C-alpha positions in Angstrom: 0.2 0.0 0.0 1.5 3.4 -1.0 0.8 6.3 1.4 2.0 9.8 0.7 1.7 11.6 4.1 2.2 10.5 7.7 -0.9 9.3 9.0 -0.4 11.7 12.0 -0.9 14.8 9.8 -3.9 13.4 8.0 -7.4 14.5 8.1 -8.5 11.4 6.1 -7.6 9.3 3.2 -8.7 8.4 -0.3 -7.9 4.8 -1.1 -8.2 3.2 -4.5 -7.4 -0.5 -4.5 -7.0 -3.7 -6.6 -9.7 -6.1 -5.8 -7.9 -9.2 -7.1 -4.9 -9.4 -4.9 -5.7 -7.2 -1.9 -7.8 -8.2 0.8 -9.4 -5.0 1.5 -11.4 -6.1 4.5 -8.6 -7.3 6.5 -6.5 -4.2 5.5 -9.3 -1.8 6.7 -9.4 -3.9 10.0 -5.7 -3.5 10.6 -6.2 0.3 9.3 -9.0 1.2 11.6 -7.0 0.1 14.8 -4.1 2.3 13.6 -6.0 5.4 12.6 -9.8 5.2 13.2 -11.9 7.6 13.5 -10.3 9.2 10.9 -12.3 8.5 7.6 -11.3 6.5 4.5 -13.4 6.8 1.3 -12.7 5.3 -2.0 -13.2 2.1 -3.9 -11.9 -0.9 -5.7 -11.1 -1.0 -9.3 -13.6 -2.6 -11.6 -12.4 -5.2 -14.0 -13.1 -8.6 -15.7 -13.1 -11.2 -12.9 -12.1 -14.0 -15.3 -8.9 -12.0 -16.0 -8.3 -11.1 -12.2 -5.9 -8.4 -13.5 -6.0 -4.4 -13.1 -3.6 -1.6 -12.8 -3.0 1.3 -10.3 -1.1 4.4 -11.3 1.0 6.5 -8.8 3.5 9.3 -9.7 4.1 8.0 -13.0 4.6 4.2 -12.0 2.4 1.4 -12.8 1.3 -1.2 -9.9 -0.2 -4.6 -10.8 -1.6 -5.1 -7.4 -2.1 -3.5 -3.8 -3.7 0.0 -3.3 -2.9 3.7 -3.4 -3.8 5.8 -0.3 -3.8 9.3 -0.6 -3.6 11.4 2.7 -5.4 14.6 2.9 -4.5 17.0 5.4 -3.7 20.8 6.2 -6.4 23.0 5.9 -8.8 20.6 4.4 -11.0 18.4 6.3 -12.7 15.2 4.9 -16.7 14.6 5.5 -18.8 12.5 3.3 -22.0 10.4 2.6 -22.0 6.8 2.4 -25.4 5.5 0.8 -25.7 1.7 1.0 -28.9 2.0 -1.3 -31.2 0.7 1.2 -34.4 1.8 3.4 -35.0 0.3 6.7 -38.2 -1.7 7.2 -40.0 -3.0 10.3 -38.4 -2.4 13.8 -35.1 -2.4 15.4 -34.2 -5.7 17.3 -31.5 -7.2 19.7 -29.7 -10.2 18.7 -30.2 -12.8 21.7 -28.3 -15.6 20.1 -25.9 -15.5 17.6 -22.4 -16.9 16.6 -20.4 -16.6 13.7 -22.5 -15.3 11.0 -25.6 -17.2 11.8 -28.4 -15.7 13.8 -30.2 -18.2 15.9 -32.3 -15.8 18.0 -33.7 -12.3 17.7 -35.7 -10.8 20.8 -35.5 -14.3 22.1 -37.6 -15.7 19.6 -36.4 -17.5 16.4 -34.7 -15.4 13.8 -36.6 -16.6 10.9 -39.8 -15.9 12.6 -38.9 -12.3 13.1 -38.0 -12.0 9.3 -41.2 -13.7 8.3 -43.1 -11.4 10.6 -41.3 -8.2 9.1 -42.0 -9.1 5.8 -45.5 -10.1 6.0 -46.2 -6.8 7.9 -45.3 -4.9 4.6 -47.9 -3.7 2.2 -48.5 -5.9 -1.0 -46.4 -3.6 -2.9 -43.5 -3.3 -0.7 -43.4 -7.1 -0.4 -43.0 -7.3 -4.3 -40.3 -4.9 -4.1 -38.7 -6.7 -1.1 -38.5 -10.2 -2.8 -34.8 -10.8 -3.5 -33.8 -7.5 -2.3 -33.8 -8.2 1.4 -30.8 -7.2 3.6 -29.7 -6.6 7.3 -28.4 -3.4 8.9 -26.2 -3.9 11.9 -25.8 -0.8 14.2 -22.2 0.1 14.8 -22.4 2.5 17.5 -24.7 1.2 20.1 -24.4 4.3 22.4 -26.6 6.6 20.2 -30.2 7.3 21.8 -31.8 6.5 18.4 -30.9 5.0 15.1 -31.4 6.4 12.0 -29.9 6.1 8.0 -26.3 5.9 8.2 -26.1 4.3 11.6 -26.3 0.7 10.2 -23.6 -1.4 8.3 -25.7 -3.0 5.7 -24.8 -6.8 5.0 -26.4 -9.5 2.8 -28.8 -12.1 3.9 -27.0 -15.3 2.8 -29.8 -17.5 3.8 -32.7 -18.4 5.9 -33.8 -22.0 7.1 -37.5 -22.0 8.7 -36.9 -25.4 10.1 -34.0 -24.4 12.4 -35.1 -20.8 12.6 -31.7 -19.6 11.7 -30.3 -16.8 9.5 -27.0 -16.5 7.8 -25.6 -13.1 7.1 -22.7 -11.8 5.2 -21.1 -10.4 8.7 -19.7 -11.7 11.8 -22.4 -11.3 14.6 -22.3 -11.0 18.7 -25.2 -11.1 20.9 -26.6 -7.9 22.2 -26.2 -6.2 18.7 -29.0 -4.1 17.3 -30.1 -4.9 13.8 -32.9 -4.0 11.5 -33.9 -5.5 8.2 -33.6 -3.4 4.8 -34.8 -3.4 1.2 -32.6 -2.3 -1.6 -34.0 -1.4 -4.9 -33.8 2.0 -7.2 -36.5 3.8 -5.0 -34.8 2.8 -1.7 -31.4 3.8 -3.2 -32.8 7.0 -4.2 -34.5 7.9 -0.8 -31.3 6.8 0.9 -28.8 9.0 -1.0 -31.5 11.9 -1.0 -32.0 11.8 2.7 -28.4 11.5 3.5 -27.5 14.5 1.3 -30.0 16.6 3.0 -28.5 15.9 6.1 -25.1 16.7 4.9 -26.0 20.0 3.4 -27.4 21.0 6.8 -24.3 19.9 8.7 -22.0 21.9 6.2 -24.2 25.1 6.2 -21.8 28.1 5.5 -18.8 25.5 4.8 -16.6 25.8 1.9 -16.7 22.6 0.0 -13.8 22.7 -2.4 -15.0 19.7 -4.5 -15.7 15.9 -4.1 -14.8 12.3 -5.2 -17.5 10.0 -5.8 -16.9 6.0 -6.0 -20.3 4.5 -7.1 -20.8 0.8 -7.3 -21.0 -0.6 -11.0 -24.2 -2.3 -9.7 -25.9 1.3 -9.5 -25.8 3.7 -12.6 -28.2 3.3 -15.5 -29.0 -0.5 -14.8 -30.4 0.2 -11.6 -32.1 3.7 -12.0 -33.0 3.7 -15.4 -31.3 6.8 -16.4 -27.6 7.9 -16.5 -25.8 10.3 -14.0 -28.2 9.4 -11.2 -26.0 9.8 -8.1 -23.7 12.7 -9.6 -26.9 14.7 -10.4 -28.3 14.1 -6.8 -25.1 15.4 -5.4 -25.0 18.5 -7.9 -28.7 19.3 -6.9 -28.2 19.2 -3.0 -24.6 20.1 -2.6 -23.5 21.7 -5.7 -22.4 23.4 -7.8 -19.2 21.8 -7.0 -16.4 20.1 -9.0 -16.8 16.2 -8.8 -14.5 13.2 -10.0 -14.8 9.5 -9.5 -15.4 6.2 -11.0 -17.5 3.2 -11.0 -16.2 0.4 -8.5 -16.0 -3.2 -7.5 -16.7 -2.3 -4.0 -16.8 0.8 -2.1 -15.0 2.1 1.0 -16.4 4.5 3.8 -17.0 5.1 7.3 -20.1 3.9 9.2 -20.0 5.6 12.8 -16.2 5.7 13.5 -15.0 2.7 11.6 -14.3 2.1 8.1 -15.7 -0.5 6.1 -15.9 -2.2 2.6 -19.5 -1.9 1.3 -21.5 -3.2 -2.0 -24.1 -1.3 -4.0 -22.9 1.9 -2.3 -22.2 5.4 -3.3 -19.2 6.6 -1.2 -19.0 10.4 -1.7 -15.8 12.2 -0.2 -16.1 15.9 0.1 -13.1 18.1 0.7 -14.0 20.9 3.2 -12.3 23.9 4.3 -11.2 23.6 7.8 -12.2 26.2 10.0 -11.1 27.1 13.7 -14.1 25.3 15.1 -12.9 22.1 13.4 -9.2 22.1 14.3 -9.5 19.5 17.0 
């Protein structure tokens, strides 16, 4: 991993990585231990999986594997939006029995029972939208009084067994963790990005935004929304006009709470904001 500036001088990083040879999730765990809560935004290069090859460029050099980490410091702070393309459904629940990536019980009831109950409580229209599009959100910071969009790390539902009552998810779990089921589709992705941009605009009111870097999943774009420039257009409408660069990714990097994660189907927007005297700490 190439890094241009000492981490102690940084306000955050942009990271562009090779998905075929770098285990980004393990790397992020180590990076979080060293530097969290400083944010990391970016993504993995998209490419042909059968070729398992891509290239990274830094200072005129070409790298066949690894990643490039660009530190941002000085008078610029990093703030951003991590839109995971989902909308919450049902209630929040507490995991009461879980091990590894298996949820056995939620709220002292079989996990599958809670999932089925949540699905059946939806309207007929939302049930149609949710078929094949259900995910689970895991709260990262349990100390919050209320949980909203952006507080959940969204992960895949890998399988559910009505006989055992177990649900398998794409994450390591622990008893006591707060969870909520989510739906992902074009409408949910639009709502999620819109609400998060509105919140960010309020937080940055009066601040100077120098520009942004948008790393958007290659599962979004025209194939999901039916029209081009969806994410970039929404960003300009809510935060612009501002200079915006970026690319479509094979995995996106960004913070949830005070830790950084690898995401899918996500828009990871890094904003370069003028650092004022009130934000020097």
